[in-house]
C-alpha positions in Angstrom: 5.4 3.8 46.1 3.2 3.2 43.1 5.4 5.4 40.9 8.4 3.6 42.0 6.8 0.2 41.2 5.9 1.5 37.7 9.4 2.7 37.2 11.0 -0.6 38.2 8.6 -2.5 36.0 9.3 -0.3 32.9 13.1 -0.6 33.6 12.8 -4.4 33.9 10.7 -4.6 30.7 13.1 -2.5 28.7 16.1 -4.5 29.9 14.4 -7.8 29.0 13.5 -6.3 25.6 17.1 -5.3 24.8 18.9 -8.4 26.0 16.3 -10.9 24.7 16.2 -9.3 21.3 20.0 -9.5 21.0 20.0 -13.1 22.2 17.3 -14.2 19.8 18.8 -12.5 16.8 22.1 -14.2 17.4 20.5 -17.6 18.2 18.4 -17.6 15.1 20.8 -15.9 12.7 21.3 -19.1 10.6 17.5 -19.4 10.1 17.2 -15.7 9.4 19.9 -15.9 6.7 18.2 -18.9 5.0 14.9 -17.0 5.1 16.5 -14.0 3.4 18.0 -16.2 0.7 14.7 -18.0 0.0 12.7 -14.8 -0.3 15.3 -13.3 -2.7 15.3 -16.5 -4.9 11.6 -17.1 -5.1 10.0 -13.7 -5.5 11.3 -10.4 -6.9 11.4 -7.5 -4.5 12.8 -6.5 -1.1 13.4 -9.0 1.7 11.7 -6.8 4.3 8.2 -5.4 4.4 7.5 -2.3 6.4 4.2 -0.8 7.4 3.2 2.1 9.6 1.7 1.0 13.0 0.6 2.8 16.1 2.7 2.8 19.2 2.5 4.6 22.6 0.8 8.0 22.7 -0.6 7.6 19.2 2.9 7.9 17.6 3.4 6.0 14.4 6.5 3.9 13.4 7.6 1.6 10.6 7.1 -2.0 11.7 9.3 -4.6 10.0 8.6 -8.1 8.8 10.0 -10.5 6.3 8.1 -10.0 3.1 5.6 -12.8 2.7 3.5 -11.1 0.0 4.1 -10.2 -3.6 5.3 -6.6 -4.2 3.0 -3.7 -5.0 -0.1 -2.4 -3.4 -1.6 -5.7 -2.3 -4.5 -4.2 -0.4 -5.5 -2.3 -3.6 -5.1 -5.4 -5.7 -7.3 -7.4 -3.3 -9.9 -4.6 -3.1 -10.2 -4.1 -6.9 -9.7 -7.7 -8.1 -11.3 -9.8 -5.3 -14.1 -7.7 -3.9 -15.7 -10.6 -2.0 -12.4 -11.5 -0.4 -11.8 -7.8 0.5 -15.2 -7.7 2.2 -14.3 -10.9 4.1 -10.9 -9.5 4.9 -12.4 -6.4 6.6 -15.2 -8.3 8.3 -12.8 -10.9 9.8 -10.6 -8.2 11.4 -8.2 -7.5 8.5 -7.3 -11.2 8.2 -7.8 -13.9 5.6 -7.0 -17.6 5.8 -3.6 -18.2 4.1 -5.2 -20.8 1.8 -7.5 -18.1 0.4 -5.2 -15.1 0.3 -3.9 -14.5 -3.3 -1.4 -11.9 -2.0 0.9 -14.4 -0.2 3.8 -16.0 -1.9 4.5 -19.8 -1.5 7.5 -19.1 0.8 5.4 -16.5 2.5 2.9 -19.1 3.6 5.7 -21.1 5.2 7.3 -18.3 7.1 3.8 -17.1 8.3 2.8 -20.5 9.4 6.0 -20.8 11.5 5.9 -17.1 12.6 9.4 -16.6 11.1 8.1 -13.5 9.3 7.8 -11.8 12.7 11.5 -11.9 13.6 12.5 -8.6 12.1 10.2 -6.9 14.7 13.1 -7.6 17.1 14.7 -4.5 15.4 11.7 -2.5 16.4 12.1 -3.8 19.9 15.7 -2.8 20.0 14.8 0.7 18.8 12.2 1.0 21.6 9.2 1.2 19.3 7.8 -2.1 20.3 8.2 -4.5 23.2 8.4 -8.3 23.3 5.1 -8.4 25.2 2.2 -6.1 24.5 -1.0 -5.6 22.5 -1.1 -6.3 18.8 0.5 -3.5 16.7 -2.4 -2.0 14.8 -2.6 0.3 11.8 -4.3 3.6 12.6 -7.0 3.0 10.0 -7.7 -0.4 11.7 -8.3 1.3 15.1 -10.5 4.0 13.5 -12.6 1.3 11.7 -12.9 -0.7 15.0 -13.9 2.4 16.9 -16.8 2.8 14.5 -17.8 -0.8 14.3 -17.4 -1.6 18.0 -18.0 1.7 19.8 -18.2 -0.2 23.1 -14.5 -1.0 22.8 -13.3 2.6 23.0 -12.0 2.1 26.6 -10.0 -0.9 25.4 -8.6 1.0 22.4 -7.6 3.8 24.7 -5.6 1.3 26.7 -4.0 -0.1 23.6 -2.9 3.3 22.5 -1.3 4.0 25.9 1.5 1.4 25.6 4.0 0.0 23.2 2.7 -2.9 21.0 4.3 -6.3 21.4 5.5 -9.2 19.3 3.5 -11.5 21.5 0.8 -11.0 24.1 -1.9 -12.4 26.3 -4.4 -13.5 23.7 -1.7 -14.8 21.4 -0.5 -17.2 24.1 -4.0 -18.2 25.3 -4.6 -20.5 22.4 -7.5 -18.3 21.2 -6.4 -17.0 17.9 -9.9 -17.1 16.4 -11.2 -14.2 18.6 -12.9 -11.2 17.0 -11.5 -7.7 17.6 -13.6 -7.0 20.7 -12.5 -10.1 22.4 -8.8 -9.5 21.5 -9.0 -5.9 22.6 -10.5 -6.9 25.9 -7.7 -9.3 26.6 -5.1 -6.7 25.6 -6.7 -4.2 28.0 -6.7 -6.8 30.7 -3.0 -7.3 30.2 -2.3 -3.6 30.2 -4.2 -3.0 33.4 -2.7 -5.9 35.3 1.0 -5.8 34.2 3.5 -7.5 36.5 7.0 -9.0 36.1 5.6 -12.5 36.8 2.9 -12.2 34.1 5.4 -10.8 31.7 7.8 -13.7 32.1 4.9 -16.2 31.9 3.8 -14.9 28.5 7.4 -14.9 27.2 7.9 -18.5 28.3 4.6 -19.6 26.8 5.3 -18.1 23.4 7.7 -20.7 22.0 5.2 -23.5 23.0 2.4 -21.7 21.2 4.6 -21.3 18.1 5.5 -25.0 18.1 1.9 -26.0 18.5 1.0 -24.1 15.3 3.6 -26.1 13.3 
């Protein structure tokens, strides 16, 4: 019975991922086209940014976003030219306030603030590398750093590695975006261990409201 429930849940989740992604791409296609044009007009370089992230069973994949940073090795530039900001970046869970981050373009700040930069991840969802709902998509080096810094979170990290990452998730829709890694990982683990169709739909329905509240 348990295996049957898990199969039904995974089938439901995959069908929701496929149909929702297609619907959202069609619905927001005018906005996506405008975003592509603005990125090309305001900053030289590709429209899309891709970076390796970890998915289920420790497999890596290329995650897509609209490019919101200048081209080149931005992490290297930040590390070598802004050592204090690099230190803050690592200590804050690989994040910097947009107002302080010299790597982000003017258009990049807008599409990040409105979460428009995340839309290309719908391609990853269609390919089966991500899901609409799941834990944050981490880089392998991030998880290794966190395992060293927060050894008590290993059980949470193991849970995160066991499922596909998501575009949205439990902690993103809880209104608690200022959490440190341990707190985020604990919420991600809680989601993974208590998955259900009802909770999945609730997170999906809450996501647009959380995006609007950030605007």
